[in-house]
C-alpha positions in Angstrom: 44.1 176.0 121.2 44.6 178.5 124.3 43.1 178.1 127.8 42.8 180.6 130.9 43.6 178.9 134.2 42.8 180.7 137.1 45.2 180.2 140.0 45.2 180.9 143.6 47.9 181.3 146.1 50.7 183.4 144.4 52.0 186.1 146.4 55.6 187.4 144.4 57.6 187.2 141.1 58.6 183.9 142.5 55.5 182.3 142.8 54.5 183.2 139.3 57.9 182.2 138.0 57.5 178.6 139.6 53.9 178.2 138.2 55.3 179.4 135.0 57.9 177.1 134.9 55.9 173.8 136.1 53.4 174.4 133.6 55.8 175.1 131.0 57.6 171.5 131.8 54.5 169.9 130.4 55.2 168.9 126.7 53.2 170.5 124.4 52.7 173.5 126.7 53.6 177.2 126.5 52.4 179.3 129.3 52.2 182.5 130.7 51.5 183.5 134.1 50.3 186.6 135.1 50.4 187.8 138.9 48.1 190.6 138.8 45.4 188.9 137.4 45.8 185.7 139.1 45.6 183.3 135.8 47.8 181.6 133.1 47.6 182.1 129.6 48.2 178.5 127.9 48.9 177.7 124.8 48.7 174.1 123.7 50.5 172.5 120.9 49.1 169.1 121.6 46.4 167.6 123.7 46.8 168.3 127.1 43.9 167.7 129.9 43.1 169.9 132.3 43.5 167.6 135.0 47.6 167.4 134.0 47.6 171.2 133.7 45.9 171.5 136.8 48.1 168.6 138.5 51.2 170.7 137.6 50.2 174.3 139.8 48.8 172.1 142.6 51.7 169.9 143.1 53.2 173.3 144.2 50.6 173.9 146.7 48.6 176.9 144.8 44.8 175.9 143.7 43.6 176.4 140.6 39.9 177.8 140.0 38.4 177.9 136.2 40.4 176.3 133.2 38.3 177.8 130.4 39.3 177.8 126.4 40.0 181.3 125.4 37.7 182.3 122.5 39.3 184.1 119.1 37.5 186.6 117.8 37.0 184.6 114.9 34.9 182.3 116.8 
């Protein structure tokens, strides 16, 4: 499953890298954070709650907006 997480408060590449590192430290999570889009595309290999994802980022001082499931072109 893929999710898109809106991340607010990132201002530089170090911010992006820290958010990405925090998300990737969660078991079963592979994340790619985009500074210009202010979001992360998260691939889940196991069940990880939105709350766990949010906590990983807010612990760094960022705020999280919407977290939504990324729909594929096949439904």
